[in-house]
C-alpha positions, 0 to 999 in steps of 0.5 A: 677240135673237141667234138670227135664223137657225137654221143660220148659215153658218160659215167653212171649217175648216182646220188651225191652221198654215193659219189662222195664215198667213191671219191673219198676211196680214190683220194686214199690212193691219190694220197698214197701216190703223192707220198710215194712221189715225195719218197722218190724225190727224197731219194733223188736228192740223195743221188751222187753227182758227176762233174761236167766240164764247165767250159763246154760252150753253147751259143747265145745272143752274144756268141759262144758262152760257157756252160758255167755262164748259162747259170746266170750267177745262180746256184742251179741250172735246169736245161731243156734240150730242145730237138731240132729238125735241120732245114725244116720250116717252123710248121715241121719242127718238133711238136713235142718240144714245142708243146713242153717249152710253150708251157714254161712261161713264168720263171720268177718262181723258179728263180726264187729257188736260185735256179735258172731255166734255159733251153739248149737247142740242138739247132743253130742259134739264129734259126732256132732263136727265131723259132723261140720268138715266133712262139712268144717265149722269153726264156734264155735260149742257147744253141748246143748244136755242136756240143749236145753230144758232149753234154749228153755223153752216154745218152741218145743226144738226139732225144729231148732231155731235161737236165739238172745241174748245180755248181760249186764255185767254178765247177759244174755237176750234173745231178739228175736227168729225165727224158720221155714221159719224165718231161711231163713234169713241165706241163700242167696240161697232162695233169689236168687232162688226167683228172678230166673224165675222158683223160688224155683221150689217147688209144693207149689209156685204160678207159671204160667202153665208149670213152672217146679216144680219137688221138692215135687213131688213123683219123687223128694220128698226132694229138699235138698238131692241127692242119700241119702245125703244132697246136700252139703255133696257131696262136702265134700266127693269129698274133701276127708273128713271123714264122720265117726261120731262114 
């Protein structure tokens, strides 16, 4: 999986003083980027909010439950809307949603800020819950198969979204949502790839001549799968978990 080229190019070699000077110059840009991110986050906290019907139902382990109840008594809720391909076996389920959700493991830090994290899957509960168990995930899992269009009103509900809610007593409000590359905030993988010398190794990246970029090519069109499965599923197979969904 890692050796896609026999002799990948490397950065030029310089003495440590020259390297430190170049690193410090880039650090100034990184600090500016961080400060701009802080400013955007401050503006995000000042966005208005829109009320959502707190009685909209999703299906959980005990049957239908309301959006309000998925907060589990906490003040805030982060819901990841997981795509689902009806009738498809585990190897053919959404590799992107599998990638993002598989990196959400330890919830105690999220809970410490009075926030619940939950998945609202767009597939049927029993089938999709078995997929969660196959992956070895433990976060609260609900089916929004029938209500995703209502919960995601005005958006392409078939895409993945990360939606942020707050409640005021019995009322629920949506404060923010993001999709596409916005959900990369869920993963440490992208950040570590981006800091490595070869980056994500995807064809769209601006990299020097000779840098390995196999992902997105005809030979490796999909960087999220290996041998017909999302990458993370192989660890579940090796752990002996059953991927039968039906």
